[in-house]
Structures are given as structure tokens and as C-alpha cells.
N, C-alpha and C positions, 0 to 999 in steps of 0.2 A: 821546369815541369809543372810546378804548382800553377804558374801563369797560364799554361795550356788548359789545366784542368779547370781553373777558374773561369777562363774564358768560355769553355765548353758548357759549364754550368749556367753561365749568364746568358749564352745563346740559347740554350734549351728553356730557360725561363722566359726569355723574351718571346720565342716561338710559341710557347704555351701560356703565354699571359692571360689571353682571352678565356681559354678553357678553365684557368685558375680562378680568374675573375668571376666566371659564372658559376663555379662549383661552391662558392662562399654563400651560406644560407641567407645572410643579411642583404638587403638592398644597398648597393654602393653608388655613391656619386662623387666625382673628382672635379674640382674647380682649380683654376690658377688664382694667383695672388690678387686678382681683380674681382674674382667671383664669377668669371666666365666658366661655363660648364664644359669640361673637356671630354668626360666620359661618364656613361651611366651603365648599369647592368641591365640586361634585357627585360627584368621585370619591373622596370620603372614604369612602364605603360600600365600595367596591372596595378600597381600601387598607387599611381598618381593620375592616371587618365591621359598621360602624353607620351607619344611614342619617342624613343631615344633620339632619332634623327631631328626631331622638332626641338628637343631640349638642348642639344649640343650646340655651343656657339652663343647661347643666351645667358644673361647673368641670372644668378639666383635672385636678386632684387626684383627682377622682371617676373620671374616665375611666382614669388611670393605676392606681388601685387596682383597677378592674375588669379591668385587664389588656389594654386595646385598645392601649396603647403603654407603653413604659418606657425611659428616664424621661420625665417631661414637660418639654420644653424652655421651654415658656412659663412654668412655675413657676420654673425656674432663672434665666430673664431677670428676671423680677420680683424675684427675690431678689438677683441680681447687679447689676441696674440697667444691664446692657450687653449689646451683641449677642453671641450664642453660637452656634457651630456645632459639631455632635457627632454620633456614631452612635447610632441608636434602633433597637430591634427591636419590631416590631408583634405583634399576638396570632396571627399565621400564621407567625411565626418568620422573616419577611423582614427583611433589613437596610436600614435607611432612613438617608439622610443628611439631617439637619434643621438649618436655620438659623432662629434666632429674633431678631427685631429689635424694639427698643423704640420706640414713637412717642411722644415727649415734648411737653409744652406749653412755652410760653415761660418758665415757671419751672423747667423740667427735671424735672418730674413726669411719670411715665408714665401715659399715657391709655390706649394700646392695645398690644398685642403681636402682631405679624404673624409667623407662621411658615411657612417654605417647606420641604417635604419631597419627597425623591426616592428612589424604590426602587432600590437598587443591588446587589441580591442577584445578579442575573445577572452583572453586571460583575465583582463580587468572585470569583464561580465561575470566569469566564473567565480573570481574573487569576491564580487559583491554578492552573488548567489550564496557563496559559502558564508560570508558574514551575516547575511539575512537569516540562513539557517541556524546559525549559531545563536544569534539573537533570540529566534524563535525557541530553541531548545532551552536557552536561559530563562525565557518567560515562563515556558512550561514547568521548569523545575521550581521556580518561584511560586506558581500557582499551587503546585503539588505540595510544597512545603507548608503553604498557607492553609490548604485544606487539612493537612495533618495536625497542624497547631490548633485548628478550630474542632479537632476531634470529630470529623466528619468521617465515618466509616462506610463507604459504599463500595465494597470490594470489586474492583475491575470495571466500574461503570465510569466512563469518560464521556464527557458530552462538549467537546470543543467545537464540534461540527454543527452547523444549522440543523441538519436532519435530526441529530440526537437530542439537540435542545428542544426541538419540536416534540419528540416523543416524551421527553421528560416533563415538558409542559402540560402535554395531555394526561400523564400520569398523575401530575399534581392536581389537575382538575377534577378527576374521576375517582381518586383513591378513596375519598371519604364516603362515596355512595356504594351501597351494598349490592351492586348490580354485577353480573357475570362479565368477565373480560376474557376476551380471545386474543392472544398474542400470536402473530404470525412472522415468519421470517426464516432465512436459510439456517441450517446447523451452525451452531457456534456464534451467533449474534449476540447472545445474551439474554434470552428469553426467561431462563430460570432466575437470573439475578434481577430482573425487572419485576418479576412476580413477587419476589422478596421485598422489592422497594415498595410496591403497591400495598402489600400486607403491613409493612413498617409504617406507612402513612395512614393507615385505616384506623377505624375505632376498634378493631379486633387485635391490634398489634400486641396486646399483652396475653393473647391467648395463642395456641400452637399454629405453626405454619407446617403443613404436612404435604410433602411432595412426593408423587408417584409417577414413574416413568412407565407408561403404558407399554412401551416396546421392550423393556428391560425385564419384565416379569413373565414367565411362561404362561400361555393362555389358559392352561388347566388350573393354575394357581391364582389367576387374577381375581375371579369372583371372591374367593375366600379371603384374600388380601383386602379387597375393597369392603366387603360387607361383614367379614368375620364368619365364625361358625360356632354352632353349639356342640358339646361334647358327644362324641360318638358319632359325629355326622358322616365320616368317611374313614377307611382304613388308613392309619398312619396320623390320624388327627390328634392334636393334644387333648388328652383326657379331661382337661378342665374347659376345653373350647378356647376361643380366641376373639379378642375384639378386633373389629375391622378398622382400617386407617380412616374411613369415613367417620366412625365414632370418635377416633382419637382427635380428629380436626374439630371436635365440638367447640363452638363459640369462635373458632378461629378461621384460618384460611385453608382450602384444599385445592392444591396446584396439581393439575393433571397434565403432565408433559407428554408429548407425542401421542395426543388424543386420537389421532388418525388410526393408530394401531390397535385401538379398542375393538374387540369382536362385536358383531352386530347384536348378538343375544345380551351381551352386557350393556350395550347402548340403551336397549330398552329399560333395563333395570336402573340405570344412572338417570334416564329421563324421568322415570317415576319417582325416583329419590329427590330430584330437583323440584318437581311439581308438588309432591306430597309432603316433602321435608321428613320422610320416614324411610327407614330401612328394615329389612328382615334378614337375619343371619341365616346362613347355609344351614339347612337341617332344622331350622326353627320356625315358629308359627307367630311369634310375637312381634308386633311393629315397635320400632324404637324411634322416638322423636330425635332429629338431628337438626342442628342449626350451624350453618358454615357459609363463607363467602367462597364461590367458585371461580377459579382462574384456570383456564385451560391453554394449551400451546400447541403449535403444529408447524412443522417445516414443509408440509404439502398443503395443496390447494383443496380446502374441504368442500368448496362449492363444486369443484371438479369431480371429487369423489361422490358427492351426492348425485351428480348426473349419471354417474356409473353404477349407481345403487350400492356403493361400498360404505357409504356413510348415510345415517338416518337424517332426513330433511328436517323432521320436527326437532330433533336433538341439536342440529346445527343452529337453527334459529334461536334455541334456548342459550346456546353458548355464545353466539354472536351479538350479544347485546351491545357491547363496547369493543369493537375491534381496533386492535393497535398493531401496525405492521412496523417491524423493526428493520431498517435498511441494512444490507450487507456492508461490510468494511470497506469494499472497493468503492462505494458511493459516499463514503464519509472519511475522505482522506485526512481531513483536519484531526481526526482522532488517532491516527496511526502513531506519530511521534509521541503524544502524550501517553498513549497505552505502552509503548516501548518503554518510556521512562518509569511508568508506574511498575511494570512487571520486573524491570530491572531492579528497582528499589525493593520490591517485594522479596525477590529471590536472593538478593544480596543480604537482606536482613534474615532471611529463612536459613541460608547456608553459610552466614557469617563470611561474606565475601566483599570485596571492593572492586568490582569489575564494571566497566561501561562500555558503550559502543561509540565508535568513531563517527563523525559527522558524515563521512562518505557512507558508512554502513546504513546510518538513518535514512540517507537520500535514497539508497537502493531499496530498503524495506517499505519507505513511504510510497514507492511506484510499483509494488507488487499487487497482483489481483487478490490474493488471500481467499481462495475458494472455501477454506475451513473457517474464515472469519476470525473472531476474537480468539476462539479456542486453539486455532491453528498458530496464531501469532504468539500467544502465551506460551505454547509447547515449544516453539522454535526459540523464544527468548531463554527459557529455561535450559534447553539442550545446549545451546550455544555457550551460556554462561558456564555450565557445568563441565563441558568438554574441552573447552579452550584453555590454553595456557597462558594467553595474553591477558594482561590487565586492562588493556585498551583493545577491545575486539576490532580487528580490521577486516577488510573485504575478503581476503584470501580465506579466512576462517569461515566467513559467512557462506562463501561459494560451496564449500564442502556440505555445509549443514543444509543449505537450500536444495542441493542436488539429491540428498537423501530423502528430504521432504516431498519432492516432485515424484518420487517413484512410488509413494503410497498414497497420494492425495485423492486419486480417483476412487479408491476403495473406501477411503474415510467418508467421502462425500455420498456414497451409495449404499451405505451398510444396511438400510432397511428396505431395499428393492429386491424384487427377484433377479434371477440371473439374466433373464430376457430384458428386463427393464434396465438393469445396469449396463448390459452391452449396448443397448440403444442410446442411453444417456452418454456413454463414452464416445460412441459414434457421432453423436450430435455435436459433442464438445470438439472433436477432432475435425469434423467437417467445418464447423462454424469458425474455428480458430485459423485453419488453413486457408478458408475463403477470405477471411478478412486481411490475411497477408498476401494472397496471390491475386485476388480479384477476378480470376478467370477459372473457367472448368479445366482448361489444359493444365494450369499451374497446379491446381488442386490435385489432379490426377497424378501428376509427376511427383509432388511432394509425398502422397499417401501411397504411391505404388498401385494404383487402381486404373481402370480404363476411363477414357474421357466420357463415355455415355454413362457410366455408373456415377462418376463424379457429378455429371449433370443432373441425374435423378436424386442424388442425395442431397445436393444443394437446394434443389427445388423443394425437397421434402422438409429440410431442417432450417434453411435460411430464407427462402423467398416466400415460403408459405407459413413462416413462424406466426404472423399476426393472427392467422386463423385459429390457432390452437387455444 
């Protein structure tokens, strides 16, 4: 009975041997004890560029000499009389891991040689990239430690990229001169920090650095905050009066962030202050002499606002003596990993933690667009470090954090726009992104759930005519 069962199994295996043979993931080649090819799997042609019919009946030595692979592992197995595993390179330059196994008879003589091969080129390339990224991270850590040991405190300013090195070189050239500086760039690129660096390198560094965010102070309070007021000037005023922030900046640096948000009536007064070096407090008549270095910043195109009569042209030229544009983070990819390491170190020390990010996470973050720039990156690093239970942060934790960040990024980017402007900005972003992916009006229409004519008009408006804006 067992014999019948065994015979049935053997027969079934024989009938299905080809199917079994082809279901194995590895490429298989079988030779006899002379190295003559008896059978190969159907993927042999894809791997080595020779169809199975042409390979069968030929010796592995012949195939090696003709360059299909090198060296022939079957020949090595026949020579050494034992199992061998080694690297092999095929005629396409691909790296192959090959194992050759001798099949022997009862007397120990080789009857067949079965070889299994697997293409590992992509794995080797990925391994090399991984090693390169690890080496880069180690170098950044070393440089960070070196900076810390030298007591260089420039909070959050990283300049590994060529773009940021140029910005810092420009700052080093102009910091000592008492001219007005206009810093431009997207929200979160570090304009405030760069203004502080300019101050720290100037002759005024031992005097106050006064920062005013023109978009954060209510319009009805801006004038009194800037210029101060005399006692009894208006209802609710301090009975002793108040010194304005421009006076507080005496002999130091006055940094006006989001200068584009300053009302036109205050722009007139600021222009007069710059020209005359005097101010008059609200409710007062006495002119007060002031001396300060002016640095301004804007995430909007002031020239465009001038054309729309939303910003005074004469003030713009007063501010734009030394313009410095700070590139967004997506244009300075070399700064991303150093910034991640910097912020990780910063928050580990702040919260008494010892957490870090895996190389895979670093790789993912390095290839993000970062519309919120350094501010967005810093917020993400802090959030992930605080909310993760892992000591080594992996990609699964990052995915959750990134998803949450994506849900709010549009609102963060357009916080100072009107509703109509914000809607248009979001529409522009969606149309531009979808067109970059689909390349056709039909594809954009399908992706966004709009009609093809509507997609055509939007693409014409936001993509193809963009250079005219």
C-alpha cells in the first residue's frame, strides 16, 4: 500500500516538475557531470540574454567564454566536488548571487550540478546608498559637535547647502555697514534668525535688537507701539505715557517682520522717521532723535504690492538698499538632514530624552517639499519626538505625524491672506500639482472631479501663463 502511495506521489511530482521548477523564485540551471546544460528555467533569457533552447546542450565553459556569465559556478563545483556560493556578474553587468550544489550517486560521484542564482544588483545599490547616508549623518553629527565645542551659538541656522552658504557670505559682507536690509523669502525660512545674525555681526551688537511683527499687532495699536504716546493721549492709555519700540531700539537694530502688513498711513510716518531720524509720540508735539539700524522682512513680493498701490514706492526703495532672498527649504536639500539632527539634539536636551530618527526616516524627510520650511520641519521633529514611544523613530510613526501635518499645511501657509486669496492659492496649488502628475487636461479633470473644459481653463491660468505673473 505504501509502495502504491509512494509511486503515486512520485508520478505526480514528475508530471508537475516543470510547474514546480518555474514556481521557484531563483533562476535555476542544471548540468550533467561534464558541465553540459540539461535544463534552465524560463527566466534564463531575461537574466542572461540567451533563450533556454540555445543554452541546453552546451557546456557552461562555452557560455562563460562567450560572456553570458563569469565565472561558471557549475565548473567550480565540478572541480571542487562540493557546494559553492559566490558572486557572479552576467553579460548585462548585473550582480548575481549564485549557489551551486552537486548531486551525487551512492558512490559519491557527481551526477548533476544544480545552480540557483538571484539578481542582487538593486539590493547592493540600496545598501551602498544606505551606507552613504549613514556616513553623511555621521559627518553632520561630527560637525555639529565641533560647532558646539567651539561655542558657536546660531540657533537653527544650518548652512550645508551652497544656497545658504551664499546667503551667509552676503550677510558677512554687509553686516558691518549701517545700511537698510530687506530679507525676503517664504514663511518659515529663518528671516528673523538671519536678522539677529546681522545684528550680532554689526557695530550695534552691544545695543538692543527690537523685533516687531507688523502682522501680529492690531492695526489700531500699531502706531502707539511703534512711536509711543504721551500721557492722556487716548482712553485707556497708561497715565504715565509709553515709550515706543523705535525709541527702545536706540543705537541698536529695529527689525520689522512682515512689513507688507503695515498700513499705508503708518508707512508714511515710518518713511519720515527713516529720512529725518526723528519720531513724535502719539499725542505729543516734541520731536525725539532716534538712531537705529533698520532690517525689514517680507514673505510677499513688495514690488508687486507697489504696483497694486498697496505699498508705498518711496518706502520700498528706502528699505530695499540691500536685498537678501532666503531660498525655501525644498531648494536647499543639503540642509534638511543637518537641521533634523540639530532639532533632535535641541529637543532631546530640552525634554531630557535620548531619541533619534532611523536612516529610513531621514531619507523620507529629505525628499519632502516642506511648504512651511524650517518652521514646519522643527515643529514636526518636536511633535514626533514627544508623541512617539520609540527610542529609534521609524517610518510607521512618521507616517501618522506627516498625515496630521498635511491636513493643516494650507492654512498655515496662507494665514495672512483674505479668504478669496487663500482659496485661489489653494486652487493654484492643486491644479499645479495634479497637472505635474497627469500632464493632460483629461487626467487633471478626473483627478480633481471637474470638467475637462474647466481643467483646461485652470491649467491655462495657473500653469501655462505662470511666467506672465
